C-alpha positions as CSV (number, residue, x, y, z in Angstrom):
1,X,39.7,-35.7,-6.4
2,X,37.9,-37.7,-3.7
3,X,34.2,-37.7,-3.0
4,X,32.8,-35.1,-0.6
5,X,30.9,-35.4,2.7
6,X,28.7,-32.4,3.4
7,X,26.0,-31.0,5.7
8,X,22.7,-29.4,4.8
9,X,21.9,-27.4,7.9
10,X,18.9,-25.4,6.8
11,X,16.0,-26.4,4.7
12,X,16.8,-23.8,2.0
13,X,20.5,-24.5,1.7
14,X,22.1,-25.7,-1.6
15,X,25.7,-27.0,-1.4
16,X,27.5,-26.4,-4.7
17,X,30.6,-28.3,-5.8
18,X,32.6,-27.3,-9.0
19,X,33.3,-30.1,-11.5
20,X,34.8,-30.1,-15.0
21,X,33.1,-32.4,-17.5
22,X,34.0,-33.5,-21.0
23,X,31.5,-33.6,-23.9
24,X,30.2,-37.0,-24.8
25,X,31.6,-38.7,-21.7
26,X,29.1,-40.6,-19.6
27,X,29.1,-39.8,-15.8
28,X,27.5,-41.1,-12.7
29,X,26.5,-38.8,-9.9
30,X,25.1,-39.7,-6.6
31,X,24.2,-38.4,-3.1
32,X,23.9,-41.0,-0.3
33,X,22.1,-39.9,2.7
34,X,20.2,-41.9,5.3
35,X,18.9,-44.6,3.0
36,X,22.3,-45.8,1.8
37,X,24.1,-45.1,5.0
38,X,26.1,-42.1,3.7
39,X,24.8,-39.7,6.3
40,X,21.7,-38.5,8.1
41,X,19.9,-36.5,5.3
42,X,16.6,-38.3,4.8
43,X,15.8,-37.1,1.3
44,X,18.7,-35.5,-0.7
45,X,18.2,-33.9,-4.1
46,X,20.9,-33.7,-6.8
47,X,21.4,-31.4,-9.8
48,X,24.1,-31.0,-12.4
49,X,24.1,-27.3,-13.4
50,X,26.1,-25.8,-16.3
51,X,28.1,-22.5,-16.1
52,X,25.1,-20.5,-17.3
53,X,22.9,-21.9,-14.5
54,X,20.9,-24.3,-16.6
55,X,20.0,-27.6,-15.0
56,X,21.5,-30.3,-17.1
57,X,20.2,-33.1,-14.9
58,X,18.1,-33.3,-11.8
59,X,17.0,-36.2,-9.6
60,X,15.4,-36.7,-6.3
61,X,14.2,-40.2,-5.5
62,X,15.4,-43.2,-7.6
63,X,13.9,-46.7,-8.0
64,X,17.1,-48.4,-7.0
65,X,18.0,-46.2,-4.0
66,X,14.7,-44.9,-2.7
67,X,15.2,-41.5,-1.3
68,X,18.9,-41.2,-2.3
69,X,19.5,-39.8,-5.8
70,X,21.7,-41.6,-8.3
71,X,21.9,-40.8,-12.0
72,X,24.0,-41.6,-15.1
73,X,24.2,-38.9,-17.8
74,X,26.3,-37.8,-20.8
75,X,27.9,-34.4,-20.6
76,X,26.4,-32.2,-23.4
77,X,29.6,-30.0,-23.7
78,X,33.1,-29.7,-22.3
79,X,33.3,-27.2,-19.5
80,X,32.7,-26.2,-16.0
81,X,29.6,-27.5,-14.1
82,X,28.5,-27.7,-10.6
83,X,27.0,-30.6,-8.5
84,X,24.2,-29.1,-6.4
85,X,23.0,-31.0,-3.3
86,X,20.0,-30.0,-1.2
87,X,17.6,-31.6,1.3
88,X,14.0,-32.1,0.2
89,X,12.7,-30.1,3.2
90,X,15.2,-31.7,5.6
91,X,18.6,-31.3,7.1
92,X,21.5,-33.7,7.7
93,X,24.8,-35.1,6.4
94,X,25.5,-36.8,3.1
95,X,28.2,-38.4,0.9
96,X,28.3,-37.3,-2.8
97,X,30.4,-37.8,-5.9
98,X,30.5,-37.5,-9.7
99,X,32.5,-40.3,-11.5
100,X,33.2,-41.4,-15.0
101,X,30.7,-44.1,-15.6
102,X,32.3,-47.6,-15.2
103,X,29.2,-49.7,-15.7
104,X,26.6,-50.9,-13.3
105,X,27.3,-50.3,-9.6
106,X,26.8,-52.6,-6.7
107,X,24.6,-50.6,-4.3
108,X,25.9,-52.6,-1.3
109,X,28.9,-50.3,-1.3
110,X,29.9,-46.8,-2.4
111,X,31.2,-46.3,-5.9
112,X,35.0,-45.5,-5.9
113,X,36.4,-42.4,-4.5
114,X,38.2,-41.4,-7.7
115,X,35.6,-38.7,-8.4
116,X,35.9,-35.3,-10.0
117,X,35.8,-33.0,-7.0
């Protein structure tokens, strides 16, 4: 499914997107806000959460993207997960996706839109 564009319109909002991951597969997740030109959200946060509500991976700022989070991780088990997106005390729009890892990404453009949503 294609990537998503969303809106955080309160400082306490968390947008949740269901995804299905396979054990041992490496994935890339990202949220592009203002820094990468994906929206107006100045400081997005990203979490991958399993079906029991456990945070499998969390990132806020990254060395490569500044305030926009980007992470590569390996799914610990096959099953249903969620991508959570929030604003670190801010509101605005964003572009997010979870993709099967294809190697290093050129940050001058968005990764492909062949995501898992």
